[in-house]
N, C-alpha and C positions, 0 to 999 in steps of 0.2 A: 504494500500500500504506500503510495507516494504522498508526501506532505508538501511537495514543492509549491503548490498553489496556496496553501494555508497561510503563510506569513503575509502574502500580499492581498488576500481577500479582505475587503472592508468589513468592519463590524466585529473583528476578532480582538480579544485581548490575549495576553500571554497565557493565561490559565486555560483558555479555550483550546490550546494546542494539545492538552492532555485528553485522553479518551473520556468522553462524556459519560457521567453517571451521577447518581445521587451521592454515592460514597465519595466521589471526587469532590463534589461541591461542599459536602460537610467537612471533609479533610482540609480543603483550602480555607474555609471560613475559620475553623478551629486553629489551623496553622497560622493564618494571618493575625488572629488575636494573640496567639502565643508569641509570634515574632514581635508584635508591638509591645507586649509585656516585657520581653527580654530587652528590646532596644530602649525601653523606658529606664532600665537600670543603668544605662550609660548616662549618668546625670552629673552635672556640675552646678553647685549652688551659685547664684548670682548675687553679689553683695547688694543689699537694699531692695531685693525683690523676693517675694514668696514663691516665685516660679523659677525652677532650675532650667538650665539648658540641658536637653536630653535628646536621645535618639528616637524618642516616641513620635514626634511629628514626622520625621523622615520615614519611619516605618509605616505610619498611617497613610501617608501619601503614596508610598511604594505599593502597599497592599491594595489601595483603591485602584491604582493604575494597572497593576498586574492582574487583579481579579475581576475588574469591571465594577460598575455602579452597584448592582444588587448584592453580589457577594462581598464587595468591599464594605458596603454599609453594614451588612450582617456581621461581618468580622469585627468591625469596630463597635457595633452594638453589643456583641458578645464580650468584647474586651471591657466595655464600660459597665455592663450589668454584673459581670463577674467581679470586677474591681469594687463596685458598690456593695456587693455581697460579702466582701472581706478578703478576696484574694489580693495579696500585697504586691501587685504588679504594675501599679501606677509609678510614676517617677519617684525614685528614692525609696522603693519598696513600701509605698503607702497604699491605702485603700480607702473606700468610703466616698461620700459625695459632699461632705462638709468641709471642703478645703478650697482655698481661694483659686486654685488652678483648675478646678473641675470644669469650668467653662471651656477651657481649651480642649478637653476630652469631648465635650458635646460638639464643639466646632469640628473636631476630627471626624465625627460621624458624617456630618454634612460634606466636609471636604473630600472624604473617601468616595462618596457617591458622585460628586461633581467631577473629580479627576478620572474616576472610572468611566463616566459618561463621555468625557473628552477622549479617553483612550480608545473607546469603541469607535470613535470617529478618526482614529489614526494619529492622535496627538502624541503618542509615545514612540513614534517612528522617526521623528526628526529632532535634532537638537533644539532648533528654534521653537517649534511647537511644544516641545517638552518644557522649555523654559517658561512659556506662557501658562502651561498647565500647572507647574509647580507654584508659580506666582499666584495664580487664582486659588489654588488649594490653601496656600499659606494665608492669603488675605481672608478667606472664609474662617480659618481657625482663629485668627486675630479678631475678626468681626464679632465672634461669639465670646472668645476668651477674655478680651480686654474689658468689655462692659461688665461681664460677670465678675472679673477681678475687682473692678471698682465697687460693685454692689456688695461683694462678699467682705471687703476690707474697709469700706467706708472712705476709700480714696476718691479724690475728684477724678474725672475722666482724664484730665491732663496728667495727673500723678500715675494713673493706671497705664497710660501710654508710655510714660517714662520708665515705669518699673516692669511692664509686661509686654512691651513691643520693641522699643528702641534697642535694648541690650541684645536682642535675639536676631537682629537683621543680618549681621555678618555671618552668623552660624547658619541661618536659613539660606543665605546665598551659597554657602559651601555645600549644604545638603542638596540644594537645587542643582548645583554643578555636577554632583555625583550622579543624581538621577538623570540629568541631561546626557551624561556619557553612557551610563549603564543600560538604560532601556533601549534607546535607538541601536546601540551596539549589539544588544541581545537579539533584536529583530534581524539585524544584518547577518549575524552568525547563524541564526536559524534558517534564513533564506539561502545561505551558502550550503548548509547541510542538506536541505530539502532537495 
């Protein structure tokens, strides 16, 4: 069976290249949640901010892009629900929903769905389109996370932006650069193998 046409066929995400089954989808959703939980443990506290720099956002955007909107959303929903239930796999081995950074996790749910939607339209196949996809996903995470941070801590919106957005922009640019190289390159390699 040849897969030569699969990488160029519109509407596919990387996960679709695996043989289709319910077991595949469940495994991908659980695996995406676990990957996000593991990446969240790569965390560095930011002085003056209750939000650490972590690998969590990179994993969430990668999961959404690789799995597609539906599976990406379900994966991040599983991650959020399990963390709220007590699994200590949010950044810095925390859990629950009564933390100032929980809004970022809610933003990741939406971001995973949006970047997955873009990936279905081929956004993960070129560096430039991948840059736009990562920027959109990051913007969604901040659009939910920063106001939540302000409400949860009593900060003004400006203080929340200074503590929960500005210190993370350079790291997000580096994470986006990794994704911009990794995903289009993966598609090219699959195309050559097919």
